[in-house]
C-alpha positions as MATLAB code, in Angstrom:
seq = 'MATRFGVVDVGTNSVRVLVAEADSRDLRDVERDLLITRLGEGVDRERRLGDDPMRRTVAVIAEYVQRCRAAGATKIRVIATSAVRDAANREEFLTAVKDACGIRPDVLAGEEEARLGFAGATASIAAPEPYLVLDIGGGSTELVRGAAGAERFVSMDIGAVRLTERHIHSDPPTTADLALARADAEEHLARAIRVVGDEPVGTLVGLAGTITSAAAIHLGLEGYDRDAIHHARVPRAAVDGIRRRLSALTSQDRRRLPAMPRGREDVIVAGLVILESVMDRFGCGEVLVSESDILDGAALALARGLISPESPATR';
ca = [
     -33.659 -193.069  145.762;
     -32.912 -193.262  149.587;
     -32.191 -196.555  151.106;
     -34.381 -198.122  153.527;
     -32.721 -199.849  156.680;
     -34.550 -201.877  158.975;
     -33.001 -202.314  162.816;
     -34.628 -204.779  165.528;
     -33.742 -203.612  169.153;
     -33.728 -206.799  171.503;
     -33.868 -205.384  175.014;
     -34.669 -206.963  178.234;
     -37.700 -205.617  178.331;
     -39.054 -204.882  175.381;
     -38.472 -205.270  171.540;
     -38.794 -202.496  169.234;
     -38.254 -201.793  165.676;
     -37.065 -198.736  163.188;
     -37.332 -198.989  159.437;
     -35.809 -195.601  158.049;
     -35.259 -194.231  154.699;
     -31.951 -192.423  154.416;
     -30.093 -189.923  152.313;
     -26.857 -188.610  152.407;
     -26.675 -187.245  155.931;
     -31.098 -187.601  157.423;
     -33.223 -190.473  158.764;
     -36.873 -190.213  158.108;
     -38.901 -192.655  159.506;
     -41.003 -195.015  157.729;
     -42.419 -197.849  160.862;
     -41.305 -197.563  164.520;
     -42.818 -200.149  166.929;
     -42.667 -201.680  170.369;
     -43.871 -205.251  172.136;
     -42.994 -206.129  175.614;
     -41.920 -209.394  175.976;
     -39.985 -209.185  179.613;
     -37.000 -211.415  177.619;
     -34.758 -210.321  180.805;
     -37.558 -211.642  183.336;
     -35.424 -213.860  185.668;
     -31.579 -213.490  184.574;
     -30.597 -211.191  187.761;
     -31.133 -214.392  189.623;
     -31.082 -217.071  187.590;
     -28.378 -215.669  184.466;
     -30.074 -217.766  182.319;
     -32.824 -216.457  179.676;
     -36.244 -218.554  180.305;
     -37.742 -220.568  178.064;
     -41.294 -218.446  177.781;
     -39.403 -215.406  177.447;
     -37.363 -216.460  174.715;
     -40.191 -218.370  172.645;
     -42.096 -214.659  172.701;
     -39.453 -212.950  172.077;
     -38.721 -214.615  168.969;
     -41.738 -214.279  167.835;
     -41.716 -211.108  167.559;
     -38.537 -210.406  166.300;
     -39.254 -212.457  163.417;
     -42.267 -210.668  162.846;
     -40.432 -207.282  163.313;
     -37.801 -208.744  160.693;
     -40.581 -209.403  158.132;
     -41.958 -205.881  158.760;
     -38.383 -204.261  157.634;
     -38.527 -206.630  154.563;
     -42.132 -205.858  153.225;
     -41.425 -202.667  154.333;
     -38.522 -202.408  151.199;
     -35.435 -202.224  154.180;
     -32.026 -203.646  152.010;
     -30.669 -203.877  154.762;
     -31.199 -204.981  158.416;
     -29.661 -205.539  161.580;
     -30.873 -207.644  164.465;
     -29.379 -206.250  168.120;
     -29.086 -207.298  171.725;
     -27.902 -205.659  174.729;
     -28.096 -206.973  178.506;
     -30.383 -209.416  178.878;
     -28.685 -211.190  176.447;
     -25.205 -210.372  176.870;
     -25.689 -211.381  180.462;
     -27.382 -215.185  180.155;
     -25.444 -218.040  180.153;
     -27.946 -219.631  177.534;
     -27.146 -216.734  175.209;
     -26.097 -218.875  171.952;
     -29.246 -220.829  172.423;
     -31.353 -217.634  172.078;
     -29.537 -216.166  169.145;
     -30.036 -219.759  167.468;
     -33.015 -219.572  167.569;
     -34.187 -216.693  165.721;
     -31.227 -216.954  163.728;
     -33.438 -219.805  162.878;
     -36.419 -217.841  162.810;
     -35.662 -214.687  160.628;
     -32.489 -215.608  158.708;
     -30.285 -213.609  161.214;
     -28.345 -213.763  163.633;
     -27.988 -210.883  166.607;
     -25.393 -208.732  167.173;
     -24.906 -208.627  171.175;
     -23.473 -205.680  171.485;
     -20.802 -205.098  173.844;
     -21.225 -201.748  176.219;
     -19.186 -199.579  174.190;
     -21.184 -199.777  171.248;
     -24.265 -199.873  172.955;
     -23.051 -196.561  174.516;
     -22.070 -195.269  171.854;
     -24.889 -196.210  169.193;
     -27.288 -194.832  171.915;
     -25.398 -191.365  172.114;
     -25.675 -190.972  168.535;
     -29.278 -191.411  168.157;
     -30.115 -189.372  171.253;
     -27.861 -186.011  170.206;
     -28.693 -186.305  166.347;
     -31.000 -183.411  166.077;
     -30.931 -181.259  169.391;
     -29.989 -177.875  170.117;
     -29.263 -177.221  173.627;
     -25.659 -176.550  175.923;
     -22.812 -179.046  175.875;
     -20.941 -181.434  177.162;
     -24.272 -184.034  176.876;
     -24.494 -186.865  179.794;
     -26.903 -189.005  178.275;
     -28.559 -191.806  180.034;
     -30.791 -194.365  179.263;
     -32.280 -196.533  181.026;
     -33.439 -200.201  179.767;
     -34.697 -203.227  181.606;
     -31.282 -204.483  183.126;
     -28.732 -202.148  182.581;
     -27.988 -198.505  182.887;
     -25.558 -196.826  180.505;
     -24.293 -193.133  180.994;
     -22.645 -191.595  178.546;
     -20.507 -187.881  178.408;
     -20.154 -186.188  175.368;
     -19.990 -183.584  172.907;
     -19.920 -183.910  169.379;
     -19.313 -187.852  170.239;
     -19.414 -189.966  173.224;
     -16.381 -189.376  174.863;
     -16.642 -191.391  178.443;
     -18.737 -194.267  178.899;
     -20.123 -196.642  181.718;
     -22.906 -199.485  181.981;
     -24.080 -200.055  185.423;
     -25.283 -203.699  186.021;
     -29.313 -201.728  187.134;
     -32.281 -201.341  185.089;
     -36.052 -200.740  185.699;
     -36.702 -204.695  185.829;
     -32.988 -205.838  187.292;
     -34.036 -203.553  190.140;
     -37.799 -204.505  190.640;
     -36.810 -207.790  190.997;
     -34.173 -207.217  193.332;
     -35.748 -204.535  195.512;
     -39.412 -204.382  194.874;
     -41.056 -206.948  196.604;
     -44.670 -205.229  197.568;
     -47.033 -203.988  195.358;
     -47.476 -200.829  195.955;
     -43.741 -200.853  197.035;
     -43.307 -200.386  200.366;
     -40.919 -197.007  202.046;
     -38.233 -200.039  202.835;
     -38.362 -201.527  199.409;
     -37.743 -197.985  197.616;
     -35.003 -197.112  200.640;
     -32.994 -200.765  199.194;
     -33.642 -199.771  195.200;
     -32.424 -196.467  195.357;
     -28.841 -196.862  198.046;
     -28.524 -199.691  194.762;
     -28.547 -196.970  192.204;
     -26.226 -194.845  194.660;
     -23.758 -197.114  195.025;
     -23.827 -198.166  191.199;
     -23.526 -194.580  190.969;
     -20.700 -193.649  192.903;
     -18.385 -196.206  190.631;
     -20.054 -195.008  187.626;
     -18.410 -191.146  188.296;
     -14.725 -192.762  188.514;
     -15.239 -193.542  184.323;
     -17.617 -190.683  183.643;
     -16.360 -188.142  185.933;
     -19.064 -185.678  188.079;
     -18.065 -182.674  185.972;
     -20.913 -180.560  185.649;
     -23.030 -181.646  182.498;
     -24.453 -179.095  180.049;
     -27.934 -180.969  179.295;
     -28.477 -184.517  180.427;
     -30.778 -186.221  177.796;
     -32.683 -189.355  178.833;
     -33.696 -192.292  177.021;
     -36.019 -195.197  176.954;
     -39.278 -196.266  177.844;
     -39.125 -195.194  181.840;
     -38.211 -191.691  180.722;
     -40.666 -191.130  177.682;
     -43.421 -193.049  180.184;
     -42.273 -189.995  183.002;
     -42.828 -187.517  180.177;
     -45.845 -188.421  178.565;
     -47.317 -188.213  182.544;
     -45.816 -185.110  182.879;
     -47.507 -184.036  180.364;
     -50.517 -185.001  180.981;
     -51.164 -186.475  177.610;
     -54.051 -189.200  176.893;
     -51.842 -191.681  174.835;
     -48.600 -192.353  173.689;
     -47.279 -189.131  171.242;
     -43.856 -189.298  169.634;
     -44.000 -185.582  168.720;
     -45.348 -184.051  171.953;
     -42.485 -186.774  173.807;
     -39.590 -186.017  171.670;
     -37.858 -183.268  173.228;
     -40.292 -182.224  176.012;
     -37.906 -181.384  179.226;
     -39.227 -182.625  182.651;
     -38.134 -180.711  186.137;
     -36.358 -182.799  188.827;
     -39.724 -181.732  190.983;
     -42.023 -183.277  188.462;
     -40.176 -186.151  188.122;
     -40.358 -187.118  192.468;
     -43.983 -185.700  191.855;
     -44.140 -188.511  189.183;
     -42.538 -191.243  191.390;
     -44.268 -190.487  194.376;
     -47.827 -190.913  193.079;
     -46.757 -194.345  191.511;
     -45.079 -195.635  194.236;
     -48.836 -194.915  195.772;
     -50.674 -197.320  193.481;
     -50.737 -200.685  192.359;
     -49.114 -202.393  189.208;
     -52.647 -203.006  188.082;
     -54.237 -199.317  188.993;
     -50.559 -198.115  186.798;
     -51.744 -200.154  184.237;
     -54.937 -198.064  183.902;
     -53.244 -194.985  182.960;
     -53.883 -193.412  179.673;
     -50.219 -192.612  178.884;
     -48.617 -195.807  180.255;
     -47.211 -199.044  178.198;
     -48.548 -202.226  179.061;
     -45.668 -204.057  180.500;
     -44.232 -201.457  182.024;
     -46.875 -200.794  185.274;
     -44.754 -203.208  187.044;
     -41.201 -201.805  186.847;
     -41.701 -198.078  186.443;
     -40.855 -196.957  189.892;
     -37.947 -198.891  190.198;
     -36.587 -197.173  186.946;
     -37.706 -193.490  188.435;
     -35.323 -194.467  191.150;
     -32.538 -194.494  189.353;
     -33.472 -191.288  187.266;
     -34.149 -189.580  190.453;
     -30.494 -190.660  191.927;
     -29.151 -190.464  188.349;
     -30.313 -186.401  188.204;
     -29.320 -185.781  192.050;
     -25.906 -187.167  191.976;
     -24.969 -184.567  188.768;
     -27.525 -181.823  189.973;
     -29.327 -181.411  187.243;
     -32.832 -179.521  187.103;
     -34.044 -180.936  184.614;
     -34.174 -184.213  181.494;
     -34.515 -183.443  178.254;
     -35.914 -186.445  176.704;
     -35.024 -188.210  173.517;
     -37.535 -190.627  171.613;
     -34.093 -191.150  169.255;
     -31.762 -193.337  170.804;
     -29.877 -196.874  170.130;
     -32.695 -197.698  167.136;
     -31.391 -194.265  165.313;
     -28.256 -194.607  166.068;
     -27.833 -198.044  164.081;
     -29.895 -197.103  161.678;
     -27.351 -194.437  160.668;
     -24.576 -196.018  161.288;
     -26.035 -198.834  158.533;
     -26.696 -195.781  156.741;
     -23.018 -194.232  156.680;
     -21.598 -197.971  156.215;
     -19.941 -197.899  159.641;
     -21.130 -201.202  160.159;
     -22.617 -204.020  157.820;
     -26.070 -206.307  158.650;
     -24.940 -209.856  159.758;
     -26.802 -211.298  156.685;
     -28.868 -210.099  153.486;
     -32.682 -208.687  154.484;
     -34.459 -211.431  152.402;
     -33.349 -215.378  152.529;
];
């Protein structure tokens, strides 16, 4: 009988859960969900997690861990990335999570975050190599280059939430806001290519909410449809059109769009600025969208015994 594994991913903007069944080679989704809690609200400025963001995020993590247990997951891992990694009071948050659900989150170093994201994103794609995997998070953005596995990676201190807080001061954003956001993204990319290189890539693979939401808009979806979004291709010109369209709307108007997840409407424009900057820097005519990412990579690592859960699935 296939074993079930659970992973809860605590990001800067959202908390996600995956319960998957694994045999010797493959994963099969049992349950997958997401809630936007904005844990990283203000972290770029204060370097601390706020009390309210922590409370609502801990509550969601505890709910998701319970759902993993109820679904029969025998191994559960909670992972945390940029917002927790950068916070001066991260120990307070980690202790609160452990008290709430019995599992202490693993705060991933940039290297493990990149490796797991690459593994999840490229597990089932058939496209020209080498791959450049782009993961636009709320607090950080990862670039990972590789073919059979991650070879070179860099984590940039920009993300959809962080870039919004730094530069998007009007709603809708002004031309000046967007220019500052673009300049910040390009400055980080100029440093990033010293690590990952600027050689041509076979396929740009895009992960996370900014890119999947852009794909849903490009496809004209009336709501979230993972099967339609997974492995969709979004041309550079379409990304430009979507960014221009959303930049002209207020956050409230963006929220009314059928494919816009609630809680992403105020940060997606900054995320699209990052996507455009990467596509232009590497000369990519399109982005191949993957709905498989760090969640899937972490579940695969659990299934293959490459890592162990911090504590048992039951208390």
